C-alpha beads as a LAMMPS data file, in Angstrom:
LAMMPS data file: protein, C-alpha beads

276 atoms
275 bonds

1 atom types
1 bond types

-500.0 500.0 xlo xhi
-500.0 500.0 ylo yhi
-500.0 500.0 zlo zhi

Masses

1 110.0

Atoms # bond

1 1 1 -65.668 -283.021 -35.253
2 1 1 -66.581 -283.902 -38.838
3 1 1 -66.783 -280.226 -39.806
4 1 1 -63.435 -279.506 -38.167
5 1 1 -61.634 -282.203 -40.107
6 1 1 -63.485 -281.356 -43.312
7 1 1 -62.227 -277.795 -43.079
8 1 1 -58.699 -278.991 -42.310
9 1 1 -58.753 -281.349 -45.268
10 1 1 -60.064 -278.691 -47.645
11 1 1 -57.446 -276.238 -46.433
12 1 1 -54.706 -278.766 -47.085
13 1 1 -56.163 -279.575 -50.499
14 1 1 -56.264 -275.850 -51.237
15 1 1 -52.547 -275.656 -50.569
16 1 1 -52.030 -278.573 -52.943
17 1 1 -54.026 -276.789 -55.656
18 1 1 -51.915 -273.660 -55.258
19 1 1 -48.765 -275.743 -55.479
20 1 1 -50.029 -277.405 -58.665
21 1 1 -50.933 -274.025 -60.147
22 1 1 -47.454 -272.748 -59.432
23 1 1 -45.957 -275.848 -61.029
24 1 1 -48.167 -275.390 -64.101
25 1 1 -47.093 -271.774 -64.524
26 1 1 -43.438 -272.742 -64.248
27 1 1 -43.793 -275.574 -66.802
28 1 1 -45.616 -273.476 -69.370
29 1 1 -43.502 -270.389 -68.896
30 1 1 -40.728 -271.782 -71.119
31 1 1 -43.137 -272.640 -73.943
32 1 1 -44.202 -268.999 -74.152
33 1 1 -40.677 -267.569 -74.090
34 1 1 -41.153 -266.180 -77.593
35 1 1 -43.612 -263.653 -76.189
36 1 1 -40.729 -261.624 -74.824
37 1 1 -37.720 -261.951 -72.602
38 1 1 -38.901 -259.047 -70.440
39 1 1 -42.129 -260.822 -69.496
40 1 1 -40.161 -263.966 -68.698
41 1 1 -37.806 -262.113 -66.388
42 1 1 -40.734 -260.432 -64.660
43 1 1 -42.439 -263.796 -64.052
44 1 1 -39.222 -265.248 -62.656
45 1 1 -38.791 -262.282 -60.352
46 1 1 -42.360 -262.602 -59.087
47 1 1 -41.895 -266.334 -58.447
48 1 1 -38.701 -265.711 -56.515
49 1 1 -40.375 -262.974 -54.483
50 1 1 -43.332 -265.258 -53.701
51 1 1 -40.977 -268.067 -52.678
52 1 1 -39.007 -265.723 -50.451
53 1 1 -42.155 -264.425 -48.778
54 1 1 -43.290 -268.004 -48.092
55 1 1 -39.940 -268.834 -46.531
56 1 1 -40.095 -265.716 -44.366
57 1 1 -43.613 -266.595 -43.224
58 1 1 -42.703 -270.203 -42.354
59 1 1 -39.592 -269.102 -40.463
60 1 1 -41.505 -266.909 -38.022
61 1 1 -41.053 -267.614 -34.321
62 1 1 -42.525 -266.487 -31.020
63 1 1 -46.185 -265.482 -31.102
64 1 1 -46.227 -265.394 -34.928
65 1 1 -45.157 -268.967 -35.634
66 1 1 -46.704 -270.927 -38.512
67 1 1 -47.839 -274.549 -38.430
68 1 1 -47.248 -276.410 -41.687
69 1 1 -49.088 -279.576 -42.783
70 1 1 -46.427 -281.935 -44.144
71 1 1 -48.489 -285.106 -44.338
72 1 1 -52.202 -285.763 -44.741
73 1 1 -54.301 -288.905 -44.823
74 1 1 -58.092 -288.518 -44.939
75 1 1 -60.498 -291.375 -45.627
76 1 1 -64.304 -291.304 -45.635
77 1 1 -65.924 -294.672 -46.204
78 1 1 -63.632 -296.231 -48.796
79 1 1 -62.621 -292.976 -50.496
80 1 1 -59.205 -291.440 -49.862
81 1 1 -57.848 -287.884 -50.202
82 1 1 -57.879 -287.399 -53.972
83 1 1 -60.978 -289.550 -54.489
84 1 1 -62.953 -287.482 -51.983
85 1 1 -62.002 -284.275 -53.779
86 1 1 -62.988 -285.684 -57.192
87 1 1 -66.369 -286.813 -55.828
88 1 1 -66.987 -283.360 -54.333
89 1 1 -66.179 -281.732 -57.674
90 1 1 -68.415 -284.206 -59.504
91 1 1 -71.319 -283.534 -57.127
92 1 1 -70.873 -279.751 -57.524
93 1 1 -73.342 -279.027 -54.742
94 1 1 -72.281 -277.477 -51.450
95 1 1 -75.640 -278.218 -49.830
96 1 1 -75.693 -282.003 -50.289
97 1 1 -73.413 -284.839 -49.335
98 1 1 -71.272 -286.223 -52.136
99 1 1 -71.902 -289.718 -50.745
100 1 1 -74.173 -292.105 -52.641
101 1 1 -77.824 -292.282 -51.592
102 1 1 -78.241 -295.781 -53.028
103 1 1 -78.114 -298.475 -50.289
104 1 1 -76.864 -301.025 -52.819
105 1 1 -73.600 -299.081 -53.063
106 1 1 -72.792 -300.036 -49.471
107 1 1 -71.688 -303.344 -47.972
108 1 1 -74.348 -305.751 -46.701
109 1 1 -72.094 -307.391 -44.092
110 1 1 -70.945 -306.091 -40.705
111 1 1 -67.809 -308.248 -40.938
112 1 1 -66.900 -306.692 -44.279
113 1 1 -67.480 -303.191 -42.926
114 1 1 -65.227 -303.968 -39.960
115 1 1 -62.505 -305.319 -42.257
116 1 1 -62.674 -302.229 -44.469
117 1 1 -62.485 -299.964 -41.418
118 1 1 -59.185 -301.605 -40.477
119 1 1 -57.823 -301.078 -43.985
120 1 1 -58.783 -297.412 -44.293
121 1 1 -57.494 -296.692 -40.783
122 1 1 -54.054 -298.024 -41.690
123 1 1 -54.094 -296.175 -45.037
124 1 1 -54.947 -292.863 -43.387
125 1 1 -52.250 -293.133 -40.715
126 1 1 -49.621 -294.301 -43.208
127 1 1 -50.322 -291.381 -45.540
128 1 1 -50.399 -288.891 -42.722
129 1 1 -47.223 -290.009 -40.928
130 1 1 -45.034 -291.404 -43.703
131 1 1 -43.070 -288.153 -44.067
132 1 1 -42.077 -288.162 -40.413
133 1 1 -38.358 -288.595 -39.723
134 1 1 -37.600 -292.245 -38.983
135 1 1 -36.606 -293.054 -35.396
136 1 1 -37.433 -289.516 -34.311
137 1 1 -40.074 -289.197 -31.536
138 1 1 -43.399 -287.914 -32.872
139 1 1 -45.936 -286.835 -30.216
140 1 1 -49.469 -287.912 -31.115
141 1 1 -52.782 -286.284 -30.232
142 1 1 -55.441 -288.952 -30.790
143 1 1 -59.206 -288.398 -30.627
144 1 1 -62.024 -290.995 -30.615
145 1 1 -65.788 -290.578 -30.112
146 1 1 -67.296 -291.059 -26.630
147 1 1 -67.011 -294.607 -25.279
148 1 1 -68.536 -296.876 -22.657
149 1 1 -67.285 -296.262 -19.123
150 1 1 -65.227 -299.458 -19.044
151 1 1 -63.729 -299.007 -22.526
152 1 1 -60.031 -298.441 -23.204
153 1 1 -58.604 -295.027 -24.002
154 1 1 -57.584 -294.188 -27.607
155 1 1 -53.885 -294.104 -26.700
156 1 1 -54.042 -297.830 -25.906
157 1 1 -54.397 -298.485 -29.652
158 1 1 -51.379 -296.427 -30.688
159 1 1 -48.865 -299.290 -30.906
160 1 1 -51.272 -301.448 -32.888
161 1 1 -52.126 -298.587 -35.242
162 1 1 -48.441 -298.021 -35.946
163 1 1 -47.974 -301.648 -36.966
164 1 1 -51.139 -301.635 -39.089
165 1 1 -49.781 -298.653 -41.011
166 1 1 -46.340 -300.288 -41.503
167 1 1 -44.630 -297.517 -39.544
168 1 1 -42.327 -299.789 -37.567
169 1 1 -39.455 -297.283 -37.338
170 1 1 -41.656 -294.250 -36.729
171 1 1 -41.636 -293.511 -32.998
172 1 1 -45.199 -292.478 -32.204
173 1 1 -45.568 -291.247 -28.618
174 1 1 -48.770 -290.554 -26.722
175 1 1 -49.230 -286.869 -25.973
176 1 1 -52.965 -286.312 -25.583
177 1 1 -56.018 -288.498 -26.091
178 1 1 -59.736 -288.123 -25.505
179 1 1 -63.122 -289.658 -26.219
180 1 1 -65.208 -286.684 -27.251
181 1 1 -67.235 -285.077 -30.031
182 1 1 -65.328 -281.801 -29.633
183 1 1 -62.945 -281.603 -32.580
184 1 1 -62.006 -277.986 -31.859
185 1 1 -60.429 -279.051 -28.565
186 1 1 -58.009 -281.229 -30.512
187 1 1 -56.702 -278.255 -32.481
188 1 1 -56.406 -276.232 -29.281
189 1 1 -54.309 -279.044 -27.779
190 1 1 -52.060 -278.951 -30.844
191 1 1 -51.286 -275.246 -30.518
192 1 1 -50.889 -275.554 -26.749
193 1 1 -48.408 -278.394 -27.260
194 1 1 -46.116 -276.303 -29.451
195 1 1 -46.405 -273.399 -27.002
196 1 1 -45.458 -275.595 -24.050
197 1 1 -42.630 -277.561 -25.687
198 1 1 -40.097 -275.277 -27.434
199 1 1 -37.931 -278.251 -28.444
200 1 1 -40.649 -280.112 -30.398
201 1 1 -40.520 -279.655 -34.202
202 1 1 -43.471 -281.879 -35.142
203 1 1 -46.653 -283.547 -33.915
204 1 1 -49.262 -285.882 -35.373
205 1 1 -53.013 -285.491 -34.931
206 1 1 -55.155 -288.556 -35.564
207 1 1 -58.891 -289.025 -35.232
208 1 1 -61.498 -291.513 -36.344
209 1 1 -65.273 -291.693 -36.033
210 1 1 -68.238 -293.426 -37.608
211 1 1 -71.043 -295.901 -37.038
212 1 1 -68.807 -298.979 -36.958
213 1 1 -66.340 -297.520 -34.454
214 1 1 -69.150 -296.209 -32.252
215 1 1 -70.637 -299.700 -32.175
216 1 1 -67.281 -301.243 -31.249
217 1 1 -66.611 -298.864 -28.341
218 1 1 -70.293 -298.692 -27.358
219 1 1 -70.762 -294.952 -27.716
220 1 1 -73.799 -293.837 -25.672
221 1 1 -76.769 -292.853 -27.854
222 1 1 -75.302 -294.415 -30.990
223 1 1 -77.411 -295.600 -33.922
224 1 1 -76.220 -299.088 -34.864
225 1 1 -76.110 -300.085 -38.524
226 1 1 -77.954 -303.389 -39.151
227 1 1 -75.492 -306.291 -39.352
228 1 1 -77.085 -307.762 -42.480
229 1 1 -78.449 -306.021 -45.553
230 1 1 -77.483 -303.097 -47.748
231 1 1 -78.022 -299.929 -45.770
232 1 1 -76.573 -296.418 -45.686
233 1 1 -74.622 -296.014 -42.416
234 1 1 -75.998 -293.399 -40.041
235 1 1 -72.474 -291.975 -39.868
236 1 1 -69.821 -292.873 -42.471
237 1 1 -66.620 -294.290 -41.030
238 1 1 -63.972 -291.607 -41.406
239 1 1 -60.318 -291.297 -40.425
240 1 1 -57.971 -288.311 -40.550
241 1 1 -54.246 -288.014 -39.839
242 1 1 -52.151 -284.852 -40.203
243 1 1 -48.420 -284.464 -39.620
244 1 1 -47.940 -280.864 -38.496
245 1 1 -44.624 -279.064 -38.004
246 1 1 -43.211 -275.733 -36.981
247 1 1 -40.932 -274.995 -39.904
248 1 1 -38.593 -272.793 -37.876
249 1 1 -37.912 -275.697 -35.517
250 1 1 -37.491 -278.201 -38.342
251 1 1 -34.775 -275.974 -39.801
252 1 1 -33.003 -275.645 -36.452
253 1 1 -33.515 -279.059 -34.834
254 1 1 -33.909 -281.592 -37.661
255 1 1 -32.386 -280.350 -40.900
256 1 1 -28.786 -280.059 -39.557
257 1 1 -28.773 -283.848 -39.147
258 1 1 -29.984 -284.633 -42.670
259 1 1 -27.551 -286.545 -44.897
260 1 1 -27.372 -286.542 -48.675
261 1 1 -27.415 -290.285 -49.169
262 1 1 -29.922 -292.557 -50.875
263 1 1 -31.401 -295.546 -49.095
264 1 1 -29.664 -297.924 -51.532
265 1 1 -26.504 -298.471 -49.511
266 1 1 -24.723 -301.521 -48.165
267 1 1 -25.661 -301.362 -44.506
268 1 1 -23.281 -304.213 -43.664
269 1 1 -20.226 -302.276 -44.821
270 1 1 -18.926 -299.550 -42.500
271 1 1 -17.455 -297.828 -45.540
272 1 1 -20.935 -296.432 -46.024
273 1 1 -21.460 -295.213 -42.475
274 1 1 -23.614 -292.161 -43.196
275 1 1 -23.692 -291.066 -39.554
276 1 1 -20.075 -289.851 -39.611

Bonds

1 1 1 2
2 1 2 3
3 1 3 4
4 1 4 5
5 1 5 6
6 1 6 7
7 1 7 8
8 1 8 9
9 1 9 10
10 1 10 11
11 1 11 12
12 1 12 13
13 1 13 14
14 1 14 15
15 1 15 16
16 1 16 17
17 1 17 18
18 1 18 19
19 1 19 20
20 1 20 21
21 1 21 22
22 1 22 23
23 1 23 24
24 1 24 25
25 1 25 26
26 1 26 27
27 1 27 28
28 1 28 29
29 1 29 30
30 1 30 31
31 1 31 32
32 1 32 33
33 1 33 34
34 1 34 35
35 1 35 36
36 1 36 37
37 1 37 38
38 1 38 39
39 1 39 40
40 1 40 41
41 1 41 42
42 1 42 43
43 1 43 44
44 1 44 45
45 1 45 46
46 1 46 47
47 1 47 48
48 1 48 49
49 1 49 50
50 1 50 51
51 1 51 52
52 1 52 53
53 1 53 54
54 1 54 55
55 1 55 56
56 1 56 57
57 1 57 58
58 1 58 59
59 1 59 60
60 1 60 61
61 1 61 62
62 1 62 63
63 1 63 64
64 1 64 65
65 1 65 66
66 1 66 67
67 1 67 68
68 1 68 69
69 1 69 70
70 1 70 71
71 1 71 72
72 1 72 73
73 1 73 74
74 1 74 75
75 1 75 76
76 1 76 77
77 1 77 78
78 1 78 79
79 1 79 80
80 1 80 81
81 1 81 82
82 1 82 83
83 1 83 84
84 1 84 85
85 1 85 86
86 1 86 87
87 1 87 88
88 1 88 89
89 1 89 90
90 1 90 91
91 1 91 92
92 1 92 93
93 1 93 94
94 1 94 95
95 1 95 96
96 1 96 97
97 1 97 98
98 1 98 99
99 1 99 100
100 1 100 101
101 1 101 102
102 1 102 103
103 1 103 104
104 1 104 105
105 1 105 106
106 1 106 107
107 1 107 108
108 1 108 109
109 1 109 110
110 1 110 111
111 1 111 112
112 1 112 113
113 1 113 114
114 1 114 115
115 1 115 116
116 1 116 117
117 1 117 118
118 1 118 119
119 1 119 120
120 1 120 121
121 1 121 122
122 1 122 123
123 1 123 124
124 1 124 125
125 1 125 126
126 1 126 127
127 1 127 128
128 1 128 129
129 1 129 130
130 1 130 131
131 1 131 132
132 1 132 133
133 1 133 134
134 1 134 135
135 1 135 136
136 1 136 137
137 1 137 138
138 1 138 139
139 1 139 140
140 1 140 141
141 1 141 142
142 1 142 143
143 1 143 144
144 1 144 145
145 1 145 146
146 1 146 147
147 1 147 148
148 1 148 149
149 1 149 150
150 1 150 151
151 1 151 152
152 1 152 153
153 1 153 154
154 1 154 155
155 1 155 156
156 1 156 157
157 1 157 158
158 1 158 159
159 1 159 160
160 1 160 161
161 1 161 162
162 1 162 163
163 1 163 164
164 1 164 165
165 1 165 166
166 1 166 167
167 1 167 168
168 1 168 169
169 1 169 170
170 1 170 171
171 1 171 172
172 1 172 173
173 1 173 174
174 1 174 175
175 1 175 176
176 1 176 177
177 1 177 178
178 1 178 179
179 1 179 180
180 1 180 181
181 1 181 182
182 1 182 183
183 1 183 184
184 1 184 185
185 1 185 186
186 1 186 187
187 1 187 188
188 1 188 189
189 1 189 190
190 1 190 191
191 1 191 192
192 1 192 193
193 1 193 194
194 1 194 195
195 1 195 196
196 1 196 197
197 1 197 198
198 1 198 199
199 1 199 200
200 1 200 201
201 1 201 202
202 1 202 203
203 1 203 204
204 1 204 205
205 1 205 206
206 1 206 207
207 1 207 208
208 1 208 209
209 1 209 210
210 1 210 211
211 1 211 212
212 1 212 213
213 1 213 214
214 1 214 215
215 1 215 216
216 1 216 217
217 1 217 218
218 1 218 219
219 1 219 220
220 1 220 221
221 1 221 222
222 1 222 223
223 1 223 224
224 1 224 225
225 1 225 226
226 1 226 227
227 1 227 228
228 1 228 229
229 1 229 230
230 1 230 231
231 1 231 232
232 1 232 233
233 1 233 234
234 1 234 235
235 1 235 236
236 1 236 237
237 1 237 238
238 1 238 239
239 1 239 240
240 1 240 241
241 1 241 242
242 1 242 243
243 1 243 244
244 1 244 245
245 1 245 246
246 1 246 247
247 1 247 248
248 1 248 249
249 1 249 250
250 1 250 251
251 1 251 252
252 1 252 253
253 1 253 254
254 1 254 255
255 1 255 256
256 1 256 257
257 1 257 258
258 1 258 259
259 1 259 260
260 1 260 261
261 1 261 262
262 1 262 263
263 1 263 264
264 1 264 265
265 1 265 266
266 1 266 267
267 1 267 268
268 1 268 269
269 1 269 270
270 1 270 271
271 1 271 272
272 1 272 273
273 1 273 274
274 1 274 275
275 1 275 276
């Protein structure tokens, strides 16, 4: 499961890097205008062609549809999206973990670790789902590690997770949940969901794992981290949330209802009824 989400996170970060590179080229293009108007026109043409090809790709339907990541929240330990990437770059070693090997860098209290797990869980879900359309149903596929036989299912935590992430007007609906180590099955469920439901423009995948969570849900065969003392966890607590859409459906089912109005309106005055 960890490898699956690592690959997903790196893929999403790769998209972000490409977007930044494109932005950099566009910004610096004007500063080099003196090099020739012909070169400038050629660059503009190439950018427009690239943009058009992206739009064509995202608009595909049927068996050639494209899933687009519109929101991402990944946390490992106490490090979030950008911090994880910076630590990986600083380590510059694909064969070793970027995580510290010094026990003193980790908390010496089980209560503190539990508190931090709650914080990073809410941060991950908020970052992943914050771009969802408010008051629009968002199906959720939620994965946890294996649990004790009498433990609750992951979907039972969905309402509480939504409140923790301050997503009170985001309608998160249970679609699939499981207690398993098989991360690939989660991605298969995602594609199967879009195949089965032609009227669904978006879905959220959410998963969390780690030593603290496995202790809480009594995962069979777990290695518990000592409650007292600085120690490197056997498995770092990690959380991942991705808002995934089919762009062709967003254009057809969501975008027609978008309004060009800022949030700074007088909601008590019907003069500013943006629904009409």
